[in-house]
C-alpha positions in Angstrom: 97.5 65.5 119.7 100.0 63.3 121.5 102.4 60.9 119.8 102.6 57.4 121.2 105.7 56.9 123.3 107.1 54.1 121.1 107.7 56.5 118.2 110.4 58.4 120.1 112.1 55.1 120.7 112.4 54.5 116.9 113.6 58.0 115.9 116.3 58.4 118.5 118.4 55.3 117.4 118.1 56.3 113.7 119.3 59.8 114.4 122.1 58.5 116.6 123.1 55.9 114.0 123.3 58.7 111.3 125.4 60.9 113.6 127.8 58.0 114.3 128.2 57.3 110.5 128.9 60.9 109.7 131.5 61.3 112.5 133.1 58.0 111.5 133.3 59.1 107.9 134.9 62.4 108.8 137.4 60.7 111.1 138.3 58.1 108.5 138.9 60.7 105.8 140.7 63.1 108.1 143.1 60.3 109.3 143.6 59.2 105.7 144.5 62.7 104.6 146.9 63.2 107.5 148.7 60.0 106.6 149.0 61.1 103.0 150.4 64.5 103.9 153.0 62.9 106.2 154.1 60.4 103.5 154.5 63.3 101.0 156.5 65.3 103.5 158.8 62.4 104.2 159.3 61.8 100.5 160.1 65.4 99.9 162.6 65.4 102.8 164.3 62.3 101.3 164.5 64.0 97.9 166.0 67.2 99.4 168.6 65.0 101.2 169.5 63.4 97.9 169.8 66.8 96.2 172.0 68.1 99.0 174.3 65.0 98.7 174.6 65.5 95.0 175.4 69.2 95.4 178.0 68.2 98.0 179.6 65.7 95.6 179.9 68.4 92.9 181.3 70.9 95.4 184.1 68.5 96.3 185.3 68.6 92.7 184.1 71.9 91.2 185.2 74.8 93.3 184.4 78.5 93.1 187.1 80.4 91.2 187.3 77.8 88.4 186.9 78.9 84.9 183.8 78.0 82.8 186.0 76.1 80.4 187.3 73.8 83.2 183.8 73.3 84.7 182.3 72.4 81.3 185.2 70.1 80.4 184.7 68.2 83.6 180.9 67.9 82.9 181.5 66.7 79.3 184.3 64.2 80.3 181.9 62.6 82.8 179.0 62.6 80.3 176.9 64.9 82.5 174.4 66.8 80.4 174.1 70.5 81.1 172.7 73.6 79.4 173.2 77.4 79.6 170.6 79.6 81.3 171.8 83.1 80.7 175.3 83.2 82.2 174.8 80.1 84.3 175.0 76.4 83.6 172.4 73.9 84.8 172.5 70.1 85.2 169.4 68.2 86.1 169.6 66.1 89.3 166.0 65.3 90.0 162.3 66.1 89.9 159.9 67.2 92.5 156.3 66.1 92.7 153.8 68.0 90.5 151.5 70.6 92.1 148.0 71.4 91.0 149.0 74.6 89.4 152.3 73.5 87.8 153.5 70.3 86.2 156.5 68.6 87.5 159.3 70.7 88.9 162.9 70.0 87.7 165.7 70.2 90.2 169.1 71.3 89.0 172.6 72.1 90.2 173.2 75.7 89.2 176.7 76.7 88.4 176.6 80.4 88.8 179.3 82.3 87.0 180.6 85.9 87.0 181.3 87.3 83.6 184.8 88.3 82.7 183.4 91.1 80.7 180.7 92.8 82.8 180.0 95.4 80.2 178.6 92.7 77.8 175.0 91.5 78.0 174.5 88.9 80.7 173.2 86.4 78.0 176.6 85.7 76.6 178.7 83.0 78.2 182.5 83.1 77.9 185.1 80.3 78.6 186.9 82.7 80.9 183.9 83.3 83.2 184.6 82.5 86.8 182.5 80.2 88.9 180.9 82.1 91.8 178.9 79.4 93.5 177.0 76.1 93.1 173.4 75.8 94.5 170.2 73.8 94.1 167.8 75.4 91.7 164.1 74.4 91.4 162.5 75.2 88.1 158.7 74.6 87.7 157.6 73.5 84.2 154.1 74.1 82.7 152.7 76.5 85.3 149.3 78.1 84.8 
């Protein structure tokens, strides 16, 4: 049994139209995703630049070799909040975008100290501890 020739003429444009719609959809969503990724990358680069500038500002005033007491007095006198993490002090300078497996990620300047009494447990801070270095520290909150 042979199909009439006009039926092929109807099926071909419908299949072609469906293919065009599928390809157009994939193209649209692919371009949209790429633009989103680029925007996020630019935003992260801008945040990193700000973090580095803040670290540089702290490094101009707070130098390695300073005692913990001097560093903490400077932070308190300038009303900069900080907290102890083991032997180190942290001050929050920003927040990174949340990921699917963690909540937001806090960004800190970490003041890393060397203990004056290395025989004591590392958890105990002492006013005489010496500042070793300042660095950017990312700390993810609420991870799975």
